[in-house]
VEXDOMI-723820 format. One line per 3 residues: number of its first residue (from 1); for each residue x, y, z of N, C-alpha, C. Coordinates in Angstrom, 2 decimals, always signed. Layout:
REM residues N
NUM = X:Y:Z:X:Y:Z:X:Y:Z  ... .
//
This chain:
REM residues 73
1 = +77.40:+90.14:+85.94:+77.47:+91.50:+85.41:+76.14:+92.22:+85.61  +75.05:+91.51:+85.38:+73.73:+92.14:+85.51:+73.50:+92.66:+86.93  +73.90:+91.88:+87.92:+73.72:+92.31:+89.31:+74.48:+93.61:+89.57 .
4 = +75.69:+93.73:+89.00:+76.48:+94.95:+89.17:+75.81:+96.16:+88.53  +75.25:+95.97:+87.35:+74.54:+97.07:+86.67:+73.32:+97.47:+87.47  +72.58:+96.48:+87.96:+71.38:+96.79:+88.76:+71.75:+97.53:+90.04 .
7 = +72.84:+97.11:+90.68:+73.30:+97.80:+91.90:+73.72:+99.23:+91.57  +74.44:+99.40:+90.45:+74.83:+100.75:+90.04:+73.61:+101.62:+89.78  +72.61:+101.07:+89.10:+71.42:+101.86:+88.79:+70.68:+102.28:+90.05 .
10 = +70.66:+101.43:+91.07:+70.07:+101.83:+92.36:+70.88:+102.95:+92.99  +72.19:+102.82:+92.92:+73.08:+103.86:+93.44:+72.86:+105.17:+92.70  +72.79:+105.10:+91.38:+72.58:+106.29:+90.54:+71.25:+106.96:+90.89 .
13 = +70.23:+106.15:+91.09:+68.92:+106.67:+91.46:+68.98:+107.39:+92.81  +69.70:+106.82:+93.77:+69.85:+107.45:+95.08:+70.59:+108.78:+94.97  +71.64:+108.80:+94.18:+72.38:+110.05:+93.96:+71.46:+111.09:+93.34 .
16 = +70.67:+110.68:+92.38:+69.72:+111.61:+91.75:+68.71:+112.16:+92.73  +68.24:+111.32:+93.66:+67.30:+111.80:+94.68:+67.95:+112.82:+95.60  +69.18:+112.57:+95.99:+69.88:+113.48:+96.90:+70.16:+114.82:+96.24 .
19 = +70.60:+114.77:+94.99:+70.99:+116.01:+94.31:+69.82:+116.76:+93.70  +68.71:+116.07:+93.52:+67.52:+116.73:+92.98:+67.59:+116.93:+91.48  +66.59:+117.64:+90.99:+66.47:+117.89:+89.55:+67.53:+118.89:+89.09 .
22 = +67.66:+119.01:+87.80:+68.55:+120.02:+87.25:+69.85:+119.47:+86.68  +70.15:+118.20:+86.98:+71.36:+117.61:+86.42:+71.04:+116.96:+85.08  +71.96:+117.08:+84.16:+71.80:+116.33:+82.91:+72.10:+114.86:+83.22 .
25 = +71.73:+113.99:+82.30:+72.02:+112.56:+82.47:+73.52:+112.32:+82.57  +74.28:+113.06:+81.78:+75.74:+112.91:+81.80:+76.30:+113.35:+83.14  +75.83:+114.48:+83.66:+76.30:+114.95:+84.96:+75.95:+113.96:+86.07 .
28 = +74.73:+113.45:+86.04:+74.31:+112.48:+87.04:+75.17:+111.22:+86.97  +75.40:+110.71:+85.77:+76.25:+109.53:+85.63:+77.67:+109.81:+86.10  +78.20:+110.96:+85.79:+79.57:+111.30:+86.20:+79.69:+111.32:+87.72 .
31 = +78.76:+111.96:+88.39:+78.79:+112.03:+89.85:+78.57:+110.64:+90.46  +77.58:+109.92:+89.95:+77.29:+108.60:+90.48:+78.47:+107.65:+90.27  +79.10:+107.71:+89.11:+80.24:+106.83:+88.85:+81.44:+107.20:+89.70 .
34 = +81.62:+108.47:+89.97:+82.71:+108.90:+90.83:+82.51:+108.36:+92.25  +81.30:+108.47:+92.76:+80.99:+107.96:+94.11:+81.14:+106.43:+94.13  +80.64:+105.78:+93.09:+80.71:+104.32:+92.96:+82.18:+103.86:+92.99 .
37 = +83.02:+104.55:+92.24:+84.44:+104.20:+92.18:+85.10:+104.39:+93.53  +84.74:+105.45:+94.21:+85.31:+105.71:+95.52:+84.96:+104.60:+96.52  +83.71:+104.19:+96.51:+83.30:+103.09:+97.39:+84.03:+101.80:+97.06 .
40 = +84.17:+101.52:+95.77:+84.89:+100.32:+95.36:+86.36:+100.39:+95.74  +86.93:+101.58:+95.72:+88.32:+101.74:+96.14:+88.52:+101.35:+97.59  +87.62:+101.81:+98.45:+87.72:+101.45:+99.87:+87.56:+99.94:+100.05 .
43 = +86.57:+99.37:+99.41:+86.34:+97.93:+99.51:+87.58:+97.16:+99.03  +88.12:+97.57:+97.91:+89.31:+96.91:+97.37:+90.49:+96.97:+98.33  +90.69:+98.13:+98.92:+91.79:+98.27:+99.88:+91.58:+97.41:+101.12 .
46 = +90.37:+97.38:+101.62:+90.10:+96.55:+102.80:+90.35:+95.07:+102.51  +90.02:+94.65:+101.30:+90.24:+93.25:+100.92:+91.72:+92.97:+100.64  +92.36:+93.86:+99.90:+93.74:+93.64:+99.46:+94.77:+93.85:+100.57 .
49 = +94.43:+94.68:+101.53:+95.40:+95.02:+102.59:+94.83:+94.73:+103.98  +94.53:+93.48:+104.26:+93.90:+93.16:+105.54:+94.81:+93.40:+106.75  +96.13:+93.43:+106.54:+97.04:+93.63:+107.66:+97.38:+95.09:+107.91 .
52 = +96.90:+95.98:+107.04:+97.11:+97.41:+107.28:+96.44:+97.77:+108.61  +97.01:+98.69:+109.36:+96.42:+99.03:+110.65:+95.19:+99.96:+110.52  +94.14:+99.42:+109.90:+92.92:+100.19:+109.72:+92.30:+100.53:+111.06 .
55 = +91.62:+101.65:+111.13:+90.78:+101.94:+112.29:+89.63:+100.93:+112.27  +88.77:+100.99:+113.25:+87.62:+100.10:+113.28:+86.93:+100.09:+111.93  +86.73:+98.91:+111.37:+86.21:+98.75:+110.01:+84.86:+99.44:+109.82 .
58 = +83.93:+99.22:+110.72:+82.60:+99.82:+110.59:+82.67:+101.34:+110.69  +83.54:+101.84:+111.55:+83.71:+103.29:+111.68:+84.29:+103.87:+110.40  +85.27:+103.20:+109.83:+85.88:+103.66:+108.59:+84.86:+103.68:+107.45 .
61 = +84.09:+102.62:+107.31:+83.09:+102.56:+106.25:+82.05:+103.65:+106.43  +81.55:+103.81:+107.65:+80.53:+104.84:+107.91:+81.10:+106.23:+107.63  +82.32:+106.49:+108.06:+82.95:+107.80:+107.82:+83.10:+108.06:+106.33 .
64 = +83.50:+107.03:+105.59:+83.68:+107.18:+104.14:+82.35:+107.50:+103.46  +81.32:+106.74:+103.80:+80.00:+106.98:+103.21:+79.48:+108.35:+103.60  +79.63:+108.72:+104.86:+79.18:+110.04:+105.31:+79.88:+111.17:+104.55 .
67 = +81.18:+111.00:+104.31:+81.90:+112.06:+103.60:+81.47:+112.14:+102.14  +81.15:+111.00:+101.53:+80.64:+111.01:+100.16:+79.29:+111.70:+100.10  +78.43:+111.41:+101.08:+77.12:+112.05:+101.10:+77.23:+113.55:+101.37 .
70 = +78.13:+113.92:+102.26:+78.31:+115.35:+102.57:+78.80:+116.12:+101.34  +79.58:+115.46:+100.52:+80.09:+116.10:+99.31:+79.01:+116.33:+98.26  +77.87:+115.69:+98.43:+76.77:+115.84:+97.46:+75.80:+116.93:+97.86 .
73 = +75.92:+117.45:+99.07:+74.96:+118.45:+99.52:+75.58:+119.82:+99.56 .
//
């Protein structure tokens, strides 16, 4: 559990750096948790549905991360 919290806190810190100052702690947590959940959703699907006809795995992951980052700017 501790490793997960530490990973989340690094993620939250990165989101805070990208979005800059001006967010309340609640807003920052809400955005960070939304992004965190989205990433976990993709990971869960890739694990749970290995026979789905996914596009190239690395391309899919990079596209997903890029779209999450684009949504923050």
